[in-house]
Backbone bond lengths (Angstrom), bond angles and torsions (degrees), N, CA, C in turn:
res aa  C-N    CA-C-N  psi(-1)  N-CA   C-N-CA  omega(-1)  CA-C   N-CA-C  phi
1 M - - - 1.457 - - 1.531 108.99 -
2 K 1.320 116.52 130.86 1.448 121.16 179.57 1.531 109.58 -79.11
3 S 1.329 116.28 138.71 1.461 121.62 -179.42 1.526 109.84 -65.86
4 Q 1.332 116.80 128.61 1.449 121.41 178.73 1.511 109.58 -99.47
5 R 1.330 115.52 140.60 1.455 121.14 178.79 1.515 108.40 -90.94
6 V 1.302 116.34 120.88 1.453 120.97 178.52 1.522 107.16 -101.78
7 A 1.312 115.75 115.14 1.458 119.42 -177.41 1.514 109.60 -152.89
8 A 1.312 114.36 177.66 1.449 120.75 177.81 1.530 108.70 -71.77
9 H 1.317 115.95 172.94 1.458 120.77 175.68 1.530 108.97 -61.30
10 P 1.320 118.37 151.81 1.472 120.84 -179.31 1.529 113.43 -54.78
11 Y 1.335 117.82 -38.77 1.466 118.11 -179.91 1.528 110.79 -65.55
12 Q 1.333 116.96 -33.29 1.463 120.14 179.05 1.525 110.58 -70.66
13 E 1.330 116.74 -39.22 1.459 120.04 177.49 1.524 110.66 -63.49
14 L 1.333 116.29 -42.16 1.458 120.79 178.74 1.522 110.56 -65.02
15 A 1.324 116.80 -45.19 1.469 120.35 178.09 1.528 110.70 -60.98
16 L 1.326 116.61 -40.99 1.466 120.54 179.01 1.521 111.69 -62.11
17 S 1.330 117.07 -41.29 1.468 119.37 -179.53 1.529 110.60 -64.93
18 I 1.336 116.86 -37.00 1.466 119.73 177.96 1.526 110.43 -71.78
19 M 1.342 116.84 -38.58 1.471 120.40 176.64 1.524 110.72 -57.81
20 E 1.334 115.85 -42.39 1.462 119.91 179.86 1.521 110.95 -62.36
21 K 1.334 117.20 -39.70 1.465 120.91 178.23 1.521 110.90 -65.21
22 I 1.333 116.71 -36.60 1.464 120.37 177.44 1.523 109.50 -70.17
23 D 1.333 116.88 -44.49 1.463 121.13 -179.74 1.524 112.42 -60.73
24 N 1.344 117.14 -40.87 1.471 118.61 -176.22 1.524 113.44 -90.57
25 G 1.340 117.25 3.62 1.457 120.30 173.68 1.517 115.49 90.73
26 D 1.326 118.42 -0.57 1.462 119.82 177.20 1.527 110.98 -65.40
27 L 1.317 116.62 -29.00 1.468 122.90 174.31 1.530 106.89 -120.40
28 P 1.318 117.63 89.11 1.468 120.24 -177.06 1.528 111.65 -69.34
29 P 1.336 116.78 158.90 1.465 120.43 178.36 1.525 110.66 -53.11
30 G 1.321 115.21 135.18 1.457 120.77 179.84 1.519 114.09 94.20
31 S 1.330 116.73 -14.08 1.470 118.49 -179.71 1.522 109.88 -76.46
32 K 1.323 115.11 144.62 1.458 120.79 -179.33 1.521 108.95 -76.41
33 L 1.331 115.16 133.01 1.462 120.10 176.78 1.521 108.63 -81.87
34 P 1.328 117.35 157.04 1.466 119.72 177.81 1.532 110.99 -58.70
35 S 1.316 115.09 152.83 1.461 120.73 179.17 1.521 110.52 -70.21
36 V 1.323 115.64 164.65 1.471 121.32 177.01 1.520 109.24 -56.33
37 R 1.319 116.52 -47.76 1.465 121.48 -178.44 1.529 111.31 -61.09
38 S 1.319 116.28 -43.47 1.465 121.00 179.80 1.529 111.45 -65.42
39 L 1.329 116.76 -44.46 1.467 120.28 178.51 1.528 110.81 -61.67
40 A 1.337 115.67 -43.65 1.464 120.22 -178.61 1.530 110.12 -61.31
41 K 1.307 116.55 -44.82 1.467 120.99 -178.74 1.529 111.14 -68.26
42 D 1.323 117.14 -48.55 1.468 121.62 -175.72 1.530 113.57 -66.92
43 H 1.329 116.74 -29.80 1.464 120.74 -176.17 1.529 112.91 -108.75
44 D 1.323 115.30 5.86 1.459 121.66 177.05 1.533 111.84 54.55
45 V 1.333 114.69 50.17 1.464 121.50 176.67 1.520 108.20 -128.17
46 S 1.312 116.95 169.47 1.464 120.73 177.90 1.530 109.86 -74.56
47 S 1.321 114.44 161.52 1.469 119.58 176.13 1.527 110.97 -61.76
48 M 1.314 116.29 -35.05 1.469 121.09 178.94 1.532 110.07 -63.87
49 T 1.324 116.70 -41.31 1.472 121.04 178.73 1.523 109.93 -64.69
50 A 1.332 116.88 -43.83 1.465 120.53 179.30 1.526 110.83 -63.35
51 Q 1.338 116.42 -42.38 1.467 120.40 179.05 1.529 110.58 -62.82
52 K 1.323 116.12 -42.69 1.458 120.30 -179.83 1.532 110.81 -64.19
53 A 1.332 117.20 -36.07 1.473 120.66 177.48 1.529 110.45 -63.92
54 L 1.327 116.67 -43.48 1.464 119.69 178.85 1.523 111.36 -65.39
55 L 1.321 116.68 -39.25 1.466 119.94 176.56 1.529 110.88 -62.79
56 Q 1.331 116.38 -38.82 1.469 121.17 178.36 1.525 110.21 -63.69
57 L 1.332 116.40 -41.64 1.469 120.53 177.71 1.527 110.82 -60.66
58 A 1.320 116.60 -42.60 1.467 120.17 179.05 1.524 110.43 -65.66
59 Q 1.321 116.17 -41.97 1.468 120.72 -179.81 1.535 111.03 -63.64
60 D 1.331 116.33 -36.12 1.463 120.92 -178.28 1.528 113.07 -85.07
61 G 1.324 117.38 0.20 1.464 120.62 176.70 1.512 114.53 83.73
62 Y 1.317 118.28 17.22 1.462 121.70 179.25 1.524 112.67 -96.83
63 A 1.321 117.74 -16.17 1.456 121.13 -177.31 1.519 109.96 -147.13
64 E 1.316 113.67 161.17 1.453 120.47 177.85 1.523 107.78 -130.31
65 A 1.317 116.09 133.16 1.457 121.17 176.59 1.524 108.50 -86.22
66 V 1.329 115.87 127.31 1.458 121.20 176.08 1.524 106.49 -111.68
67 S 1.320 116.01 114.43 1.457 121.97 -174.54 1.524 112.29 -49.90
68 G 1.317 115.10 124.68 1.457 121.56 177.91 1.517 114.96 80.17
69 L 1.324 117.93 -8.12 1.466 120.46 -177.05 1.525 114.03 -116.73
70 G 1.317 117.86 -24.57 1.458 120.89 -179.66 1.513 112.62 116.93
71 Y 1.320 114.33 -158.31 1.466 121.28 -177.97 1.516 110.01 -109.24
72 Y 1.337 115.51 142.92 1.459 122.05 -179.84 1.522 109.54 -126.95
73 A 1.318 115.34 142.21 1.466 121.46 -179.89 1.530 109.89 -67.80
74 L 1.303 115.01 143.02 1.462 122.20 174.53 1.513 109.03 -110.52
75 E 1.313 116.01 168.54 1.466 121.16 171.85 1.522 107.22 -58.59
76 P 1.343 117.92 130.00 1.475 118.52 -178.76 1.519 111.26 -57.73
77 P 1.331 116.45 140.10 1.470 119.14 176.29 1.524 109.94 -58.93
78 T 1.317 115.75 146.99 1.462 119.64 179.64 1.510 110.27 -80.37
79 D 1.332 115.94 160.32 1.459 120.60 178.93 1.523 111.75 -66.66
80 S 1.316 117.88 -11.23 1.466 118.86 178.83 1.520 111.20 -73.15
81 A 1.337 115.88 -11.59 1.463 119.65 176.17 1.520 108.44 -81.72
82 A 1.319 116.60 72.41 1.460 122.33 -175.77 1.518 110.43 -91.46
83 D 1.331 114.73 152.98 1.460 118.76 177.13 1.531 109.71 -79.88
84 E 1.324 116.58 -175.19 1.462 120.87 -175.16 1.526 113.02 -61.91
85 T 1.322 118.29 -23.92 1.464 120.40 -179.60 1.525 111.18 -85.01
86 G 1.337 116.41 -6.27 1.453 119.40 -179.72 1.517 113.17 91.65
87 E 1.323 117.54 2.24 1.447 120.36 -179.80 1.529 109.44 -95.82
88 S 1.322 116.00 136.29 1.452 119.76 179.06 1.523 109.56 -80.29
89 L 1.315 115.50 165.09 1.459 121.40 177.72 1.525 110.12 -58.61
90 A 1.316 117.31 -40.60 1.467 120.47 179.79 1.532 111.13 -62.48
91 E 1.328 117.54 -40.62 1.462 120.83 179.10 1.521 111.33 -66.05
92 V 1.335 116.36 -43.44 1.457 121.03 179.81 1.528 109.94 -65.33
93 T 1.324 116.65 -41.35 1.465 121.25 178.24 1.524 110.25 -61.56
94 Q 1.303 117.48 -43.72 1.472 121.27 179.20 1.529 110.43 -63.56
95 Q 1.325 116.94 -41.92 1.459 120.19 178.06 1.527 110.89 -63.67
96 L 1.320 116.99 -40.10 1.461 121.02 178.48 1.525 110.70 -62.62
97 R 1.319 117.06 -44.79 1.470 120.36 178.47 1.527 111.12 -61.34
98 Q 1.308 116.51 -42.03 1.457 120.28 179.90 1.529 110.53 -64.05
99 L 1.321 117.03 -43.74 1.465 120.33 178.38 1.527 111.24 -63.26
100 Q 1.328 117.03 -41.99 1.461 120.41 178.66 1.528 110.40 -61.69
101 S 1.304 116.59 -41.19 1.460 121.06 178.62 1.524 111.00 -63.38
102 E 1.315 116.72 -42.93 1.459 120.90 179.68 1.528 111.41 -66.22
103 V 1.328 117.47 -38.43 1.464 120.93 178.53 1.533 109.71 -65.86
104 R 1.331 117.33 -41.94 1.470 120.09 177.49 1.521 110.50 -61.47
105 A 1.336 117.55 -42.32 1.458 121.21 179.40 1.530 110.78 -63.61
106 L 1.325 116.54 -42.16 1.464 120.18 178.06 1.520 111.69 -65.23
107 A 1.321 116.87 -39.52 1.468 120.62 178.39 1.524 110.15 -63.67
108 A 1.316 117.05 -39.48 1.470 120.75 178.45 1.529 110.32 -66.00
109 R 1.328 116.86 -41.63 1.464 120.19 178.42 1.525 110.91 -63.74
110 L 1.330 116.99 -41.58 1.450 121.47 178.81 1.523 110.52 -62.98
111 E 1.307 116.78 -44.29 1.464 120.78 178.54 1.529 110.29 -60.39
112 H 1.334 116.38 -42.45 1.466 120.63 179.09 1.538 110.83 -62.58
113 L 1.326 116.29 -44.54 1.465 120.29 179.23 1.521 111.85 -63.64
114 E 1.330 116.13 -39.99 1.464 119.54 178.59 1.533 111.08 -65.65
115 Q 1.310 117.00 -36.77 1.468 120.18 177.91 1.529 110.67 -67.27
116 E 1.331 116.32 -39.98 1.458 120.48 178.68 1.528 111.18 -63.78
117 S 1.341 115.65 -41.87 1.465 118.71 -177.92 1.528 111.25 -71.54
118 A 1.324 117.61 -25.14 1.471 120.84 178.01 1.515 111.39 -75.74
119 D 1.307 117.13 -24.54 1.492 121.14 -178.23 1.485 113.09 -77.43
C-alpha cells in the first residue's frame, strides 16, 4: 500500500505558508503579495487554487485586496482573535500540523507493517 498524504486542501496549505511569512515578518505589513500567476507557477498549483489562497488570506485578516493592484499583507491578527472555543488561529493551526504529522507517521508505520507481512 502506498503511503497517502493527509493534509489540508492545496489552497489552505498555500495560504498557511503565506500566513507564516506574514507572522514571522518575511512579508511585513504593506508589502505586496505575489500575484495569482506567480503563486501558481512557484507552488505548482492552478490559478484557481492560488486565487482561493489569497481570498482565504483576506478573509482571515492577513491580506487586503486593492482593486487593480493586487493583495497586500496586513498586520497579523492578534491571538486575542479567538474562535468560540477560545482557541486562537495559531493554536488551531499548530494542532492541525501536529495531527498531520501524527497521521503521516501512522501511515508510514502501517506501510512498514504491510511490507513485513507480505514478506
